[in-house]
C-alpha positions in Angstrom: 81.5 104.2 83.1 83.3 106.8 85.1 85.7 105.7 88.0 86.3 107.5 91.3 89.9 108.4 92.0 91.6 108.3 95.3 95.2 109.5 95.8 97.4 108.0 98.6 99.3 110.2 100.8 102.5 109.1 99.1 101.2 110.0 95.8 100.3 113.5 97.0 103.8 113.8 98.6 105.4 112.6 95.2 103.5 115.2 93.3 104.5 118.0 95.7 108.1 117.1 95.5 107.9 117.1 91.7 106.2 120.5 91.7 108.8 121.9 94.2 111.8 120.5 92.1 110.3 121.9 88.7 109.7 125.4 90.4 113.3 125.3 91.8 114.4 124.9 88.0 112.1 127.7 86.6 109.3 129.5 88.3 106.1 128.3 86.9 107.4 125.0 85.6 105.8 123.2 88.7 102.4 124.6 87.7 102.8 123.3 84.1 103.9 119.9 85.4 100.8 119.7 87.7 98.5 120.7 84.9 100.0 118.1 82.6 99.7 115.4 85.3 96.1 116.4 86.0 95.2 115.4 82.5 96.7 111.9 83.0 94.8 111.4 86.2 91.6 112.6 84.5 92.3 110.0 81.8 92.3 107.3 84.6 88.9 108.2 85.6 87.5 107.4 82.1 89.8 104.4 81.4 92.1 103.0 84.0 92.8 99.6 82.3 96.4 100.1 81.4 98.9 97.4 81.5 99.7 95.5 84.9 103.3 95.8 85.5 103.9 93.7 88.7 101.4 92.2 91.1 98.1 94.0 90.5 99.8 97.5 89.9 99.1 99.2 86.7 101.3 102.0 85.4 100.7 105.0 83.1 103.8 106.6 82.0 103.9 110.3 81.2 105.2 111.4 77.9 106.6 114.9 78.5 108.1 114.3 82.0 109.9 111.3 83.4 107.2 110.0 85.8 105.0 107.0 85.9 101.7 106.8 87.7 101.2 103.6 89.7 97.8 102.7 90.7 95.4 99.8 91.2 91.7 99.4 90.1 88.8 98.1 92.1 86.2 97.2 89.5 83.6 96.3 92.0 83.3 99.8 93.4 84.6 101.7 90.1 87.6 103.1 92.1 91.1 103.8 90.8 93.8 104.1 93.8 96.7 106.1 92.8 99.5 104.9 95.0 102.5 106.9 93.7 103.9 109.2 91.0 107.6 107.8 90.5 110.2 109.6 88.8 111.5 107.2 86.3 115.1 108.9 86.5 115.6 108.0 90.0 116.9 104.8 91.4 113.8 102.9 92.5 115.5 100.9 95.2 114.0 101.4 98.6 111.1 103.4 97.0 108.5 100.7 97.7 108.4 99.6 101.3 106.1 96.7 102.4 
């Protein structure tokens, strides 16, 4: 069964910030990051049942980059909601605002 993916505006902002950061380090590195991230996102469309870390938030860590995809799954409508792409090297305080 395939799941529909929906990216929250915060996740889109996280992705753009990461791309911009990596491009500042080396031109083209942001594109490599985005391509690598897209493989992980496509994986969620096939199988989103990764470990629940807190409340109902699931996390998928990336191997090459210090980022973790935070998402929820609605099994009734086969949808994965990607809430954020968090840099695990940054201080998480204040990141999640209720």
